[in-house]
C-alpha positions as CSV (number, residue, x, y, z in Angstrom):
1,M,-46.9,37.7,59.4
2,A,-47.7,41.7,58.9
3,R,-47.9,43.7,56.0
4,I,-45.3,46.6,56.3
5,A,-45.4,49.3,53.5
6,V,-42.6,51.7,53.2
7,I,-42.5,54.6,51.3
8,G,-39.5,55.6,49.5
9,A,-36.1,53.0,48.2
10,G,-33.5,55.2,49.9
11,M,-30.5,53.2,52.0
12,G,-32.1,53.5,55.3
13,A,-35.6,52.2,53.7
14,M,-34.0,49.5,51.9
15,A,-32.1,48.6,55.1
16,A,-35.1,48.4,57.1
17,A,-37.2,46.6,54.4
18,A,-34.4,43.7,54.3
19,R,-34.4,43.2,57.5
20,L,-37.9,43.4,58.2
21,A,-38.4,40.5,55.1
22,V,-36.2,38.5,57.0
23,A,-38.1,38.6,60.2
24,G,-40.7,37.5,58.7
25,H,-42.9,40.2,56.9
26,R,-44.7,40.8,53.9
27,V,-42.8,43.8,52.7
28,A,-43.7,46.9,49.7
29,V,-41.9,49.5,48.7
30,Y,-43.4,52.6,47.1
31,E,-40.8,54.6,45.2
32,R,-41.8,57.8,43.2
33,T,-38.8,58.1,41.1
34,E,-37.9,55.1,38.7
35,T,-35.1,53.6,40.6
36,Y,-33.5,52.6,43.9
37,G,-30.7,54.4,46.2
38,G,-31.8,57.9,47.2
39,A,-29.1,59.9,46.6
40,V,-26.8,57.1,45.9
41,R,-27.0,57.8,41.8
42,R,-24.8,57.5,39.1
43,L,-24.4,59.3,35.8
44,E,-23.4,57.2,32.4
45,R,-22.7,58.9,29.2
46,D,-20.5,57.8,26.3
47,G,-18.8,55.0,28.6
48,F,-18.2,56.9,31.4
49,G,-19.7,56.8,35.1
50,F,-19.2,59.2,38.0
51,D,-21.0,58.6,41.5
52,T,-23.0,61.4,41.9
53,G,-23.8,60.9,45.6
54,P,-21.3,59.7,48.2
55,G,-18.1,58.9,46.8
56,L,-16.3,57.0,49.6
57,L,-17.6,54.9,52.7
58,T,-17.0,55.0,56.1
59,L,-17.8,52.6,58.8
60,P,-18.1,49.3,56.3
61,A,-19.2,47.7,59.5
62,V,-22.9,48.8,59.2
63,Y,-23.6,46.9,55.8
64,R,-21.7,44.1,56.5
65,D,-24.0,43.4,59.8
66,L,-26.8,44.2,57.1
67,F,-25.8,41.5,54.7
68,I,-24.8,39.3,58.0
69,K,-28.2,39.7,59.5
70,T,-30.0,39.4,56.3
71,G,-28.9,36.0,54.4
72,K,-25.7,34.1,54.5
73,E,-24.2,36.0,51.4
74,P,-21.4,38.2,53.2
75,L,-21.1,42.0,52.1
76,E,-17.8,41.0,50.3
77,S,-19.3,38.6,48.3
78,V,-21.5,40.9,46.7
79,V,-19.2,43.8,46.3
80,E,-15.5,44.6,46.3
81,L,-14.5,46.9,49.0
82,V,-11.1,48.6,48.7
83,Q,-9.5,50.5,51.4
84,V,-8.6,54.2,49.6
85,D,-4.9,54.7,50.6
86,P,-3.5,57.6,51.1
87,S,-6.8,58.2,52.4
88,S,-6.9,61.9,51.1
89,R,-4.6,64.3,49.9
90,H,-4.7,67.9,51.2
91,I,-3.7,71.0,49.3
92,F,-3.9,73.9,51.5
93,T,-4.5,77.9,50.6
94,D,-0.7,78.7,51.3
95,G,0.0,75.6,48.9
96,T,0.9,73.4,51.5
97,E,0.1,69.9,50.5
98,V,0.0,66.6,52.6
99,S,-1.3,62.7,52.0
100,L,-2.7,61.2,55.0
101,P,-2.6,57.3,55.2
102,N,-5.8,55.3,55.6
103,A,-6.7,54.5,59.4
104,S,-3.3,55.4,60.9
105,R,-3.1,57.8,63.5
106,A,0.7,57.5,64.1
107,G,1.1,57.7,60.2
108,V,-1.1,61.0,60.2
109,V,0.9,62.6,62.8
110,A,4.1,61.7,60.9
111,A,2.9,63.0,57.7
112,L,1.8,66.1,59.2
113,D,4.7,66.8,60.8
114,E,6.9,66.7,57.8
115,A,4.3,68.9,55.9
116,L,3.2,71.4,58.3
117,G,6.3,71.4,60.8
118,A,7.3,69.8,63.8
119,G,4.1,69.6,66.5
120,A,1.5,69.7,63.9
121,G,1.0,65.7,63.8
122,G,1.2,66.2,67.4
123,R,-1.6,68.7,68.1
124,W,-3.6,66.8,65.3
125,G,-2.9,63.6,66.9
126,D,-3.8,65.0,70.8
127,F,-7.4,66.5,69.0
128,L,-7.9,62.6,67.6
129,I,-7.5,61.1,71.1
130,R,-10.2,64.0,72.4
131,A,-12.3,63.2,69.7
132,R,-12.1,59.7,70.4
133,E,-13.5,60.1,73.7
134,A,-16.4,62.0,72.2
135,W,-17.0,59.3,69.7
136,D,-17.2,56.5,73.2
137,R,-19.3,58.7,75.0
138,T,-22.1,59.3,72.5
139,R,-21.5,56.3,70.1
140,R,-24.6,53.8,71.3
141,P,-27.1,56.5,72.3
142,L,-26.5,59.0,69.6
143,L,-26.1,55.9,67.0
144,E,-26.6,52.6,68.0
145,E,-29.9,53.1,70.1
146,P,-33.7,54.7,69.0
147,L,-33.6,58.2,70.3
148,W,-35.2,57.7,74.0
149,P,-37.5,60.3,75.4
150,N,-34.8,61.4,77.3
151,W,-33.1,62.5,74.5
152,Q,-32.1,66.0,76.4
153,V,-29.1,63.9,77.8
154,L,-27.6,63.9,74.5
155,Q,-27.6,67.9,74.7
156,R,-24.5,67.7,76.8
157,E,-21.3,68.5,75.2
158,P,-19.0,65.2,74.8
159,Y,-15.9,66.6,73.6
160,P,-13.4,67.1,76.3
161,A,-11.9,70.4,75.5
162,V,-8.8,71.7,76.4
163,P,-9.1,74.5,79.3
164,H,-7.9,78.0,76.8
165,K,-7.1,81.1,79.1
166,R,-8.9,84.1,77.1
167,L,-8.8,87.9,78.4
168,L,-8.2,86.4,82.0
169,R,-10.9,83.9,81.4
170,T,-10.8,80.1,81.5
171,R,-12.5,79.1,78.9
172,R,-13.2,75.6,76.7
173,A,-14.3,75.3,73.3
174,C,-17.9,74.4,72.2
175,T,-17.8,74.8,68.8
176,L,-15.5,73.2,65.8
177,Y,-14.6,76.6,65.0
178,E,-13.3,77.4,68.6
179,I,-11.4,73.7,68.6
180,G,-9.8,74.8,65.6
181,A,-8.5,78.6,66.9
182,W,-7.5,77.4,70.4
183,E,-6.8,73.7,70.1
184,L,-5.3,73.1,66.6
185,R,-4.0,76.6,66.3
186,D,-2.8,76.3,63.0
187,P,-4.9,77.5,59.8
188,R,-4.0,74.6,57.8
189,L,-5.2,72.3,60.9
190,A,-8.6,74.1,60.9
191,A,-9.2,73.6,57.8
192,L,-8.2,69.8,57.9
193,L,-11.1,69.9,60.4
194,Y,-13.7,72.4,58.5
195,G,-13.2,70.2,55.7
196,H,-14.3,66.8,57.4
197,A,-17.5,68.8,58.6
198,L,-18.3,70.2,55.3
199,A,-17.7,66.9,53.6
200,H,-20.7,65.4,56.0
201,G,-22.9,68.5,54.8
202,V,-22.2,70.0,58.3
203,D,-21.8,73.9,58.5
204,P,-18.3,74.5,60.1
205,G,-19.3,78.2,61.4
206,S,-22.4,76.4,63.8
207,A,-21.4,73.0,64.1
208,P,-20.9,71.6,68.0
209,A,-17.5,70.7,69.2
210,S,-19.1,66.9,69.2
211,A,-18.4,67.2,65.6
212,A,-15.2,65.8,66.1
213,V,-16.2,62.6,65.7
214,L,-16.5,63.0,61.8
215,P,-12.7,63.0,61.4
216,Y,-12.2,60.6,63.8
217,M,-14.3,58.0,62.4
218,E,-12.3,58.0,59.1
219,H,-9.1,58.2,60.9
220,A,-10.5,55.2,63.0
221,F,-12.3,52.9,60.5
222,G,-10.9,53.7,57.4
223,T,-12.3,55.3,54.2
224,W,-13.7,52.8,51.4
225,Y,-14.3,52.8,48.1
226,V,-17.2,50.1,46.1
227,R,-15.4,49.0,42.9
228,G,-17.7,49.6,40.2
229,G,-18.6,52.8,42.0
230,M,-20.8,53.7,45.4
231,R,-24.0,53.0,43.0
232,E,-22.9,49.5,43.2
233,L,-23.4,49.3,46.8
234,A,-27.1,50.7,46.2
235,R,-27.6,47.7,43.7
236,A,-26.4,45.1,46.1
237,V,-28.8,46.4,49.0
238,Y,-31.3,46.5,46.5
239,E,-30.7,42.7,45.1
240,R,-30.5,41.5,49.0
241,C,-34.2,42.9,49.4
242,V,-35.9,41.1,46.0
243,Q,-34.0,38.0,47.3
244,R,-36.0,38.8,50.4
245,K,-39.0,38.6,48.5
246,V,-39.3,42.3,49.3
247,E,-41.8,43.7,46.4
248,F,-40.7,47.2,44.9
249,H,-43.1,49.7,42.9
250,F,-41.4,52.2,41.3
251,G,-43.7,55.1,39.9
252,A,-45.2,55.0,42.9
253,E,-46.2,58.3,44.7
254,V,-47.4,58.0,48.0
255,T,-50.2,61.3,48.8
256,G,-51.2,59.9,51.9
257,V,-50.6,57.6,55.1
258,L,-54.5,55.9,56.1
259,E,-55.3,55.5,59.7
260,K,-57.9,53.6,60.9
261,D,-58.5,53.4,64.9
262,G,-55.8,55.6,65.4
263,R,-53.1,54.0,64.1
264,A,-51.3,53.9,60.5
265,A,-53.2,51.4,58.6
266,G,-51.7,52.0,54.7
267,L,-51.2,54.0,52.2
268,E,-53.0,56.3,49.6
269,L,-51.1,56.6,45.9
270,S,-51.5,59.4,43.6
271,D,-53.2,57.3,41.1
272,G,-56.1,56.5,43.7
273,A,-55.0,53.3,44.6
274,V,-54.9,52.2,48.2
275,V,-52.3,49.8,49.9
276,E,-53.4,48.2,53.4
277,A,-51.0,47.9,55.5
278,N,-50.4,47.0,59.7
279,T,-47.8,49.5,59.4
280,V,-46.0,52.0,57.6
281,V,-42.6,53.4,57.4
282,G,-41.4,56.6,56.1
283,T,-38.4,58.2,54.8
284,G,-38.7,61.9,55.8
285,P,-40.7,63.3,58.9
286,W,-41.1,66.6,57.0
287,R,-42.5,65.0,54.1
288,L,-44.6,62.7,56.3
289,R,-46.4,65.6,58.1
290,G,-47.9,66.4,54.6
291,L,-49.1,62.9,54.1
292,V,-50.6,62.7,57.8
293,P,-52.4,66.3,57.9
294,G,-53.6,67.6,61.4
295,R,-51.6,65.3,63.2
296,E,-48.7,66.1,65.8
297,L,-46.2,63.3,64.6
298,Y,-43.5,64.4,67.3
299,G,-43.4,65.6,70.9
300,A,-43.3,69.3,70.9
301,K,-39.8,69.5,72.2
302,E,-38.5,66.8,70.5
303,V,-37.7,68.5,66.8
304,L,-35.3,69.6,66.1
305,P,-34.9,71.9,62.5
306,D,-38.4,72.2,61.1
307,A,-37.0,72.2,57.2
308,E,-34.5,70.8,55.4
309,D,-33.5,74.0,53.6
310,L,-31.8,74.8,56.9
311,H,-29.0,72.4,55.8
312,P,-26.3,72.6,52.9
313,G,-26.5,70.9,50.0
314,R,-23.9,69.7,47.1
315,V,-22.8,70.8,43.9
316,V,-21.6,67.4,41.9
317,V,-19.2,68.3,38.6
318,C,-18.9,65.2,36.4
319,L,-16.0,65.7,34.2
320,A,-15.0,63.1,31.1
321,L,-11.3,63.6,30.5
322,R,-9.1,62.6,27.5
323,G,-5.7,61.3,28.8
324,A,-4.9,58.2,31.1
325,R,-4.7,58.9,34.9
326,E,-1.5,58.8,36.3
327,P,-0.3,56.0,38.1
328,D,0.5,57.3,41.2
329,T,-2.9,59.5,41.6
330,V,-4.8,59.9,45.0
331,H,-8.1,58.9,44.7
332,R,-9.5,61.9,47.0
333,T,-7.8,64.9,46.6
334,V,-9.3,68.2,49.1
335,V,-8.4,71.6,47.7
336,Y,-9.1,74.5,50.5
337,S,-10.8,77.2,50.0
338,P,-8.7,80.8,49.2
339,D,-11.0,82.3,52.0
340,P,-11.3,79.7,54.7
341,E,-13.0,82.0,57.2
342,G,-15.6,83.1,54.4
343,E,-16.9,79.6,54.0
344,L,-17.9,79.3,57.6
345,D,-21.4,79.9,58.7
346,L,-22.9,78.9,54.9
347,F,-26.4,80.3,55.9
348,A,-25.0,83.8,57.0
349,H,-23.7,84.7,53.0
350,R,-26.2,85.9,50.4
351,E,-23.1,85.8,47.8
352,M,-21.2,82.5,47.1
353,P,-18.5,82.1,49.4
354,D,-15.0,80.4,47.6
355,L,-15.4,76.9,48.2
356,T,-13.6,73.9,49.5
357,V,-13.7,71.1,46.3
358,R,-13.2,67.5,47.1
359,I,-11.7,65.3,43.5
360,D,-12.9,62.1,43.1
361,R,-10.4,60.4,41.2
362,P,-11.0,56.3,41.2
363,D,-8.6,54.0,39.7
364,D,-11.8,51.8,38.4
365,P,-11.7,50.5,34.3
366,A,-15.7,50.2,35.3
367,L,-15.7,54.0,35.3
368,R,-14.2,54.8,32.0
369,P,-14.7,54.0,28.1
370,D,-10.7,53.0,28.2
371,A,-7.2,53.5,29.8
372,D,-7.0,56.3,27.3
373,H,-9.9,58.6,29.4
374,E,-10.6,59.6,33.3
375,S,-14.0,60.0,34.9
376,V,-13.3,62.7,37.9
377,V,-16.0,63.7,40.2
378,L,-15.6,67.4,42.1
379,T,-17.9,68.3,45.0
380,A,-18.8,71.3,46.8
381,T,-21.2,71.8,49.8
382,V,-23.1,75.1,49.3
383,P,-26.0,76.8,50.6
384,C,-29.4,75.4,49.6
385,G,-31.6,78.7,50.4
386,L,-31.0,82.2,51.0
387,G,-32.3,83.0,47.0
388,Y,-29.9,81.1,45.2
389,D,-31.6,79.9,42.5
390,W,-29.7,77.0,41.1
391,A,-32.4,76.9,38.2
392,T,-30.5,79.6,36.7
393,S,-27.7,78.6,34.0
394,G,-25.8,81.4,35.1
395,V,-25.4,80.9,38.5
396,V,-24.2,76.9,38.0
397,E,-21.8,77.7,35.2
398,A,-20.2,80.6,37.9
399,V,-19.8,78.0,40.6
400,T,-18.9,75.3,38.3
401,D,-16.0,77.5,36.6
402,R,-14.9,78.2,39.9
403,M,-15.0,74.4,41.0
404,V,-13.0,73.5,37.9
405,S,-10.5,76.4,38.5
406,A,-9.6,75.4,42.2
407,A,-9.3,71.5,41.0
408,E,-6.8,72.8,38.5
409,R,-4.5,73.5,41.6
410,A,-4.4,69.6,42.0
411,V,-4.7,68.7,38.3
412,P,-2.7,70.7,36.4
413,G,-3.6,71.4,32.9
414,L,-7.5,70.0,33.5
415,R,-9.3,72.5,31.8
416,E,-7.6,71.0,28.5
417,R,-8.2,67.4,29.1
418,I,-12.4,68.0,29.3
419,L,-14.2,66.5,26.6
420,W,-17.5,67.4,28.4
421,R,-18.9,67.9,31.8
422,E,-22.3,67.5,33.6
423,V,-23.4,69.3,36.6
424,R,-25.8,68.2,39.4
425,T,-27.1,70.9,41.8
426,P,-29.7,70.8,44.6
427,V,-32.0,71.0,42.1
428,H,-31.2,67.6,40.9
429,T,-30.9,66.1,44.7
430,E,-34.7,67.8,45.3
431,R,-35.9,66.2,42.3
432,E,-34.3,62.7,43.1
433,T,-34.4,62.7,47.1
434,G,-37.5,65.1,47.6
435,A,-36.0,67.0,50.3
436,T,-36.9,70.9,50.1
437,G,-34.2,72.5,48.0
438,G,-31.9,69.8,47.5
439,A,-30.3,69.8,51.0
440,V,-28.5,67.2,52.0
441,P,-29.4,65.6,55.8
442,P,-26.2,65.9,58.4
443,P,-25.3,63.2,60.4
444,S,-26.8,63.4,63.9
445,L,-24.3,65.6,66.4
446,A,-24.8,65.7,70.5
447,G,-23.8,69.2,72.4
448,G,-26.4,72.1,73.0
449,E,-26.0,73.1,69.0
450,G,-26.2,70.0,67.7
451,T,-28.3,68.1,65.2
452,L,-30.6,65.7,66.3
453,H,-33.1,64.1,63.9
454,P,-36.7,63.2,64.6
455,S,-36.9,59.8,66.2
456,N,-37.5,56.7,64.2
457,S,-41.1,56.3,66.0
458,T,-43.8,58.6,65.6
459,A,-46.9,59.9,68.0
460,V,-49.4,57.6,65.4
461,P,-49.1,54.1,66.4
462,G,-47.5,51.9,63.5
463,L,-45.7,54.8,61.5
464,F,-42.0,54.9,61.7
465,T,-39.5,56.9,60.1
466,A,-35.9,55.9,58.1
467,G,-33.4,57.7,56.1
468,G,-31.0,60.5,56.7
469,W,-33.6,62.9,58.0
470,S,-34.4,60.4,60.8
471,H,-32.3,59.6,64.0
472,P,-29.4,58.9,63.7
473,G,-29.0,61.3,60.3
474,G,-27.6,61.7,57.1
475,G,-24.5,59.9,55.3
476,L,-24.3,55.8,54.3
477,P,-23.5,54.5,57.4
478,H,-26.4,56.7,59.5
479,A,-29.0,55.6,56.9
480,G,-28.0,51.6,57.1
481,M,-28.3,52.2,61.5
482,S,-31.5,53.8,61.1
483,G,-32.9,50.9,59.1
484,S,-31.6,48.4,61.8
485,L,-33.1,50.8,64.3
486,V,-36.6,50.7,62.4
487,A,-36.5,47.0,62.1
488,G,-35.6,46.0,66.2
489,L,-38.9,48.8,67.0
490,I,-41.3,46.8,65.0
491,V,-39.8,43.2,65.1
492,E,-39.2,43.9,69.2
493,G,-41.5,46.4,70.2
494,P,-41.0,49.7,72.0
495,E,-38.5,48.6,74.3
496,F,-35.7,47.8,71.8
497,R,-32.9,48.9,73.1
498,G,-31.0,48.2,69.8
499,S,-28.3,45.5,68.7
500,Q,-26.0,44.4,71.2
């Protein structure tokens, strides 16, 4: 039985901890904040509850597998999963609206044809078929296996783009933007595509064509809500860890990783305490560099963005509303930016572009004081760097007002119903997760301009990383996968090839 020290209590770290404990190891988690879950947080006030992190779950099979592998109780015995239907409502710049059914390609095609005109649904459906091919090509090497030394194979673009003739030349889409312009050929379909990228923290202006897998995942596997709020999923994973005898130490800030004979041998805490361990699991490659000074953790050619602030963050507006939720209200509505082109390439703007706003209105009595009130969450993807001072109230108020104005296109009379509002910016994200600038990790993507996160193993024997900033990247499913990969590498050794 090895002693394993885990840095942080995010979803990926807890997924690794539970699996390692079941394998017979003694596991202890050291979390610098006072709670678990990483970015999966909840705001509670006056009887209202709000998810301030992810609002929906895709690929629930990842967490079903976690609970099956770590005990006899399945996931559905500890949380209630609800398949959201319709999956989402979309309000485009020209006022066109469409509600898309959950996990039904035929239903989505029919809805788009009816709302956007004959042929629109067919183009989106054909796109999903090509996206499925990209998914099939990358699913295992990108998501289910560790990032091996021959990771360069993932630089090949997996998306089978349609040939496009332009100025006597035949080209194929290499970016998400080109898919929208050349293959979808409708600004509303393009906005639908870019909106999926933004929801995952992917910059639509620079995303590779392989980002087509993001809408495919939603259409193929559905979107799910956890009754009581997504924080309930974090609670369930935490409690599973406790049941498997994982020790949690909150308010314990790690200041260094100890080494002995060239391998990780424990942790040093901010209060001077020393924790001995045979293996260490970290939660962020950039933070690990500061904890292991003077060591190269990854091969020089392997990495990959060198700072978290190269990625977008999120602004979350929590609205406590007077008045009952209408019975036919859709759980998620997306209101697209009045200037879709301005939202492309978030890092190119010195002024805040008009934003696409996601509105979550869960039909969940646990999140409201009574039937005469409603809790609503607005979310927008925003730049983290480039001089945006999210600690300045004027900046926050201006962005919040623009988000509320956008949401009024979907919820008429919204402002008059607001009892109070609380805002979470990248400043809060940085405080809660430690990510530089409050950035949100995107999922790993293949292709020449894709995003690959550092591997779960490092150049220091006995030191591994799990979580959104490690392979295979950000998002609830990907974080859960990272925990599985780390556990496999520790239990089975460096030849581990992923679960079959």
